[in-house]
C-alpha positions as CSV (number, residue, x, y, z in Angstrom):
1,M,65.7,296.9,65.4
2,A,65.6,296.1,61.9
3,V,63.1,293.0,61.1
4,R,62.1,292.4,57.4
5,A,58.7,293.0,56.3
6,A,56.8,293.3,52.7
7,V,55.9,297.2,52.2
8,L,53.2,298.6,49.9
9,P,55.2,301.6,49.1
10,A,52.0,302.9,47.0
11,I,48.4,301.8,45.8
12,G,48.7,299.8,42.9
13,A,52.5,298.8,43.3
14,Q,54.1,295.8,43.9
15,L,55.0,294.6,47.7
16,E,58.6,295.2,48.8
17,I,60.6,293.1,51.1
18,T,62.3,295.1,53.0
19,A,64.4,295.7,56.2
20,I,62.5,298.2,58.8
21,D,63.0,299.5,61.7
22,L,60.8,298.6,64.5
23,P,60.8,300.1,67.9
24,D,60.6,298.6,71.5
25,P,56.9,298.7,72.2
26,G,55.7,301.7,74.3
27,P,53.0,302.3,76.6
28,G,49.8,300.1,76.1
29,Q,51.5,298.5,73.4
30,V,53.0,294.5,72.6
31,R,55.8,293.3,70.0
32,V,54.6,290.1,68.7
33,R,56.8,287.8,66.8
34,L,54.9,286.5,63.7
35,A,54.2,282.7,63.3
36,A,52.0,282.8,60.3
37,A,50.6,285.3,58.2
38,G,47.2,284.4,56.6
39,V,46.9,286.2,52.5
40,C,43.3,287.1,52.4
41,H,41.5,289.0,49.6
42,S,40.9,292.2,51.7
43,D,45.0,292.5,51.4
44,L,44.2,292.8,47.4
45,S,41.4,295.2,48.4
46,L,43.7,297.1,50.2
47,S,46.6,297.4,47.7
48,N,44.9,298.4,44.8
49,G,42.9,300.7,46.4
50,T,39.4,299.5,46.7
51,M,39.5,300.4,50.3
52,R,42.0,302.7,51.0
53,V,44.9,302.5,53.8
54,P,47.6,305.5,54.4
55,V,50.9,304.4,52.7
56,P,53.6,303.6,52.9
57,A,52.4,300.5,55.1
58,V,52.9,297.1,55.8
59,L,49.9,295.1,55.0
60,G,48.6,291.9,56.6
61,H,45.9,291.8,58.8
62,E,45.7,287.9,59.8
63,G,48.6,286.9,61.5
64,A,49.1,284.9,64.9
65,G,52.5,284.7,66.7
66,T,54.3,284.9,70.3
67,V,54.8,287.9,72.5
68,V,57.9,289.1,73.0
69,A,58.2,292.4,74.6
70,V,55.4,294.0,76.2
71,G,55.2,297.7,77.0
72,E,53.6,299.7,80.7
73,G,50.5,299.0,81.5
74,V,50.2,295.9,79.3
75,T,49.0,292.5,81.7
76,H,47.0,290.2,79.9
77,V,49.9,288.8,77.7
78,S,53.0,288.8,78.6
79,P,56.3,287.3,76.6
80,G,56.0,284.1,75.2
81,T,52.1,284.6,75.6
82,P,50.9,282.8,71.9
83,V,48.4,285.0,70.6
84,V,46.1,285.8,67.9
85,L,45.9,289.2,66.0
86,N,43.0,291.6,65.8
87,W,42.9,294.0,63.4
88,A,39.6,295.9,64.2
89,P,39.9,296.2,68.2
90,S,36.6,297.8,69.7
91,C,36.8,301.0,71.7
92,G,34.2,299.8,74.2
93,S,33.0,303.9,74.1
94,C,31.6,305.0,71.0
95,H,27.5,304.9,70.3
96,A,27.9,301.2,67.8
97,C,30.0,300.1,70.7
98,G,27.5,300.6,73.6
99,L,24.7,299.3,71.8
100,G,26.7,296.0,71.5
101,E,28.1,295.9,68.1
102,V,31.5,296.3,68.1
103,W,32.2,295.1,64.5
104,L,30.7,298.3,63.6
105,C,33.1,300.4,66.1
106,A,33.9,303.8,64.6
107,N,37.1,304.0,66.5
108,A,38.2,300.4,65.2
109,L,40.7,301.4,62.5
110,N,42.2,304.7,63.8
111,G,45.6,302.7,64.1
112,A,46.0,302.7,60.9
113,A,46.9,306.1,60.5
114,D,49.6,306.0,63.0
115,V,53.1,305.7,62.0
116,Y,54.7,302.5,63.8
117,A,57.8,301.9,62.0
118,R,60.3,303.5,59.6
119,T,62.4,302.3,56.3
120,A,66.0,302.5,56.5
121,D,65.9,305.6,54.9
122,G,63.6,307.0,57.4
123,T,60.4,306.7,55.5
124,E,57.6,306.6,58.1
125,L,55.5,303.3,57.7
126,H,51.5,303.2,58.5
127,P,50.4,299.6,59.8
128,G,48.2,298.3,57.2
129,L,44.6,297.4,59.1
130,N,46.6,298.4,62.3
131,V,48.5,295.0,62.5
132,A,51.1,294.7,60.0
133,A,51.2,291.2,59.7
134,F,53.5,291.0,56.7
135,A,56.4,291.1,58.7
136,E,59.0,289.0,61.1
137,E,57.0,290.7,64.0
138,T,55.3,293.9,64.6
139,V,54.2,296.1,67.1
140,V,50.7,296.8,67.8
141,S,48.4,297.9,70.7
142,A,47.2,295.5,73.6
143,S,43.9,295.7,72.3
144,C,45.0,294.2,68.8
145,V,46.3,290.8,70.4
146,L,44.0,288.0,72.0
147,P,45.3,285.4,73.9
148,L,45.6,281.9,71.9
149,P,43.5,278.9,73.3
150,E,44.9,275.8,74.0
151,G,44.7,273.0,71.7
152,V,45.1,275.2,68.5
153,P,48.1,275.0,66.2
154,L,50.0,278.6,66.6
155,T,50.7,278.2,62.4
156,D,47.4,277.3,62.1
157,A,45.7,280.2,64.7
158,A,46.3,283.6,62.0
159,L,43.3,282.5,59.9
160,L,40.9,282.9,63.2
161,G,42.0,286.6,63.2
162,C,39.9,287.2,60.0
163,A,38.1,284.3,57.5
164,V,36.7,281.9,60.1
165,L,35.5,284.6,62.0
166,T,33.9,286.4,59.6
167,G,32.7,283.2,58.1
168,Y,31.6,281.6,61.0
169,G,30.2,284.9,62.4
170,A,28.3,285.4,58.8
171,V,26.4,282.3,59.5
172,H,25.9,282.0,63.6
173,H,25.5,285.7,63.8
174,S,24.3,287.7,60.7
175,A,22.2,284.8,59.3
176,K,21.6,283.1,62.0
177,V,21.2,279.4,60.3
178,R,19.3,277.3,62.4
179,P,18.9,273.7,62.1
180,G,17.7,272.1,58.9
181,E,17.7,275.2,56.8
182,T,19.3,275.4,53.7
183,V,22.2,277.3,52.6
184,A,23.9,278.6,49.5
185,V,27.5,280.0,49.9
186,F,28.8,282.6,46.5
187,G,32.6,282.1,46.6
188,V,35.0,278.9,47.9
189,G,37.8,281.1,49.0
190,G,38.8,281.3,52.4
191,V,35.8,282.8,53.7
192,G,33.6,280.6,51.6
193,L,35.2,277.5,53.0
194,A,35.1,278.6,56.7
195,T,31.5,279.6,55.5
196,L,30.5,275.9,54.5
197,Q,32.0,274.5,58.0
198,S,30.2,276.9,59.9
199,A,27.0,276.0,58.0
200,R,27.8,272.0,59.1
201,I,28.3,273.2,62.7
202,A,25.1,274.9,62.4
203,G,23.3,271.9,61.3
204,A,22.1,272.9,57.6
205,S,20.4,270.4,56.3
206,R,21.3,271.5,52.2
207,I,24.4,273.0,51.8
208,I,25.4,274.1,48.4
209,A,28.7,275.8,47.4
210,V,29.0,278.3,44.5
211,D,32.2,279.2,42.4
212,V,33.9,280.0,39.3
213,S,36.1,277.2,39.1
214,A,35.3,273.2,38.8
215,E,38.6,272.9,40.6
216,K,37.2,273.6,43.9
217,E,34.8,271.1,44.4
218,E,36.4,268.6,46.1
219,L,37.8,271.4,48.9
220,A,34.0,272.5,48.9
221,R,32.6,269.1,49.7
222,A,35.0,268.3,52.1
223,A,34.3,271.4,53.9
224,G,31.0,270.0,54.0
225,A,29.0,271.4,50.9
226,T,26.4,269.0,50.2
227,D,26.1,270.4,46.1
228,Y,28.4,272.1,43.7
229,V,27.1,274.6,41.5
230,L,29.3,276.1,38.8
231,A,28.5,279.7,38.6
232,S,26.3,280.5,35.4
233,D,23.3,282.9,34.4
234,T,21.7,280.2,35.2
235,T,23.1,279.4,39.1
236,P,19.5,280.7,41.1
237,R,17.5,278.1,38.5
238,E,20.2,275.3,39.2
239,I,19.4,276.4,43.3
240,R,15.9,276.4,43.3
241,A,16.3,273.0,41.3
242,L,18.0,271.5,44.7
243,T,14.9,272.8,46.7
244,G,12.1,271.9,45.2
245,K,11.9,275.0,43.3
246,Q,11.6,277.3,46.4
247,G,15.3,278.6,46.4
248,V,17.6,278.3,49.5
249,D,16.9,279.5,53.2
250,V,19.7,281.6,53.5
251,S,22.3,282.6,50.9
252,V,25.9,283.8,52.0
253,E,27.9,286.1,49.3
254,C,31.8,286.1,49.5
255,V,32.7,287.7,46.3
256,G,31.6,291.5,46.7
257,R,30.9,291.3,43.3
258,A,27.3,292.5,42.0
259,V,26.3,289.5,39.9
260,S,27.1,287.1,42.6
261,I,25.1,289.6,45.1
262,R,22.1,289.6,42.5
263,A,22.7,285.8,42.0
264,A,23.0,285.5,45.7
265,W,19.5,286.8,46.1
266,D,17.7,285.4,43.6
267,S,18.6,281.7,44.9
268,T,16.8,283.1,48.1
269,R,13.5,281.6,48.8
270,R,10.6,283.9,50.1
271,G,11.3,285.4,53.2
272,G,14.4,283.9,53.6
273,R,17.9,285.8,54.4
274,T,20.4,287.1,52.2
275,T,23.9,287.9,53.8
276,V,26.8,289.9,51.8
277,V,30.5,289.7,52.7
278,G,32.8,290.2,50.2
279,I,34.3,293.4,49.7
280,G,33.1,294.8,46.2
281,G,34.1,298.7,45.3
282,K,32.2,301.1,44.2
283,D,31.6,299.9,40.8
284,Q,29.9,297.3,41.7
285,E,26.1,298.6,41.8
286,V,23.2,296.1,42.4
287,T,19.7,297.4,41.7
288,F,16.3,295.8,42.7
289,N,12.8,297.2,42.0
290,A,10.6,298.1,44.8
291,L,8.0,295.5,43.6
292,E,10.0,292.7,43.8
293,I,11.4,293.6,47.1
294,F,7.8,293.7,48.4
295,H,6.9,289.9,46.9
296,W,9.9,288.2,47.9
297,G,10.1,289.5,51.4
298,R,13.6,288.7,51.5
299,T,16.0,290.2,54.0
300,L,19.0,291.7,52.8
301,S,22.0,292.6,55.2
302,G,25.7,293.3,54.8
303,C,28.3,292.0,57.4
304,V,31.3,293.7,58.7
305,Y,33.6,290.7,60.2
306,G,31.2,288.3,60.5
307,N,29.1,290.7,63.3
308,T,31.4,288.6,65.6
309,D,32.9,289.8,68.7
310,P,36.4,288.1,68.8
311,A,37.1,288.1,72.4
312,R,33.6,286.4,72.9
313,D,33.7,284.2,69.5
314,L,37.8,282.8,69.7
315,P,37.0,280.7,72.3
316,V,34.4,279.4,70.6
317,L,36.1,278.5,67.4
318,A,39.2,276.9,69.3
319,E,36.5,274.4,70.9
320,H,35.5,273.3,67.3
321,V,39.0,273.1,67.1
322,R,39.9,271.1,69.4
323,E,36.6,268.5,69.0
324,G,37.5,268.1,64.8
325,R,34.8,270.3,63.8
326,L,36.2,272.8,61.9
327,D,39.4,272.3,60.0
328,L,41.6,275.2,59.4
329,T,44.1,273.5,57.3
330,A,41.4,272.9,54.7
331,L,41.5,276.5,54.5
332,V,44.7,276.9,53.3
333,T,46.4,276.7,49.9
334,E,49.6,276.0,49.9
335,H,51.8,278.5,47.5
336,I,51.2,282.5,47.0
337,A,48.2,282.8,44.3
338,L,47.4,286.7,44.8
339,E,48.4,289.7,42.8
340,G,50.7,291.5,44.6
341,I,51.8,289.4,47.1
342,P,55.1,288.0,45.9
343,A,56.5,284.4,46.7
344,A,59.6,286.2,48.7
345,F,57.1,286.6,51.7
346,E,56.4,283.4,51.9
347,N,60.5,282.8,52.0
348,M,61.0,285.6,54.7
349,L,58.3,283.9,57.1
350,A,59.9,280.5,56.4
351,G,63.6,281.9,57.4
352,K,61.9,282.5,60.7
353,G,60.0,279.1,61.3
354,G,57.1,280.6,60.4
355,R,54.8,279.9,57.1
356,A,52.3,282.0,54.9
357,L,48.4,281.1,55.0
358,V,47.0,282.1,51.4
359,V,43.2,281.8,52.0
360,F,42.7,283.8,48.8
């Protein structure tokens, strides 16, 4: 069956809106009609080669929609079930999964190398990060679909598949923010806004948002920021001034640049925790000297997918949405603002009653 999709023909190329031949779901597979797809900074990282994926490919790893068909052996969803796509399903059998660290599953991205569809001329296509959400419909492994809990609008739910899980997990699972602690969030994109909301939910007493754009202050404060700092060479000094010259208990870096990682580290109090969520390139080198590591006693940690287990955490997030503690619409910019993601993609989904959610 032919559907339209945004195809990345090669690394560094522009996406092309074109018809693709999408097969019926085979054993253990599910076909989903997309209601919404999130456009995340990671999609740019995939398109420009910062993160490697086989190409040609259909990108898009944040998505939600409705099941239209299931293959043999699929029992946890059926046609008509609203679902959220999970781009990093855990295998349950590798070393990391055995330790309960499912977000580090060694086999989570194996499906990205599969051929899941073809263009009209027969060119083989790969499913980006497993789910290929930049399309009207997609076919994925059954492990990549999670039933959407009741009470969450389907067209907003796509953001639960990456941005919200990542921001929530960075606060609650990686940094383990405690009530009354102070938090700084570097980068007010979709993940940063989810992190700000999550810090508020965790009971942080002071939440400082940092970004290069003054225009994002209103968004940041609406998400829970108590203070807003424009990123500069003096950012750590400004944050210490706001926290009794101590620095924050927790810094969460959501950009993936050496300068912001270093600033997040320098803004953290002695004995505090710095969590890096942003995905940077190999050229982004951060340096520390041995004495400062000893003296400051800080913890610096990476954070993959928010250190979350989507099957466990999705119902928790849905409850926060239903109770009004988590506002998904606050993460969305209503226009395409990501280089390489043409406005035609938004029009493609809108033509089918869907929506492109830009959280860049």
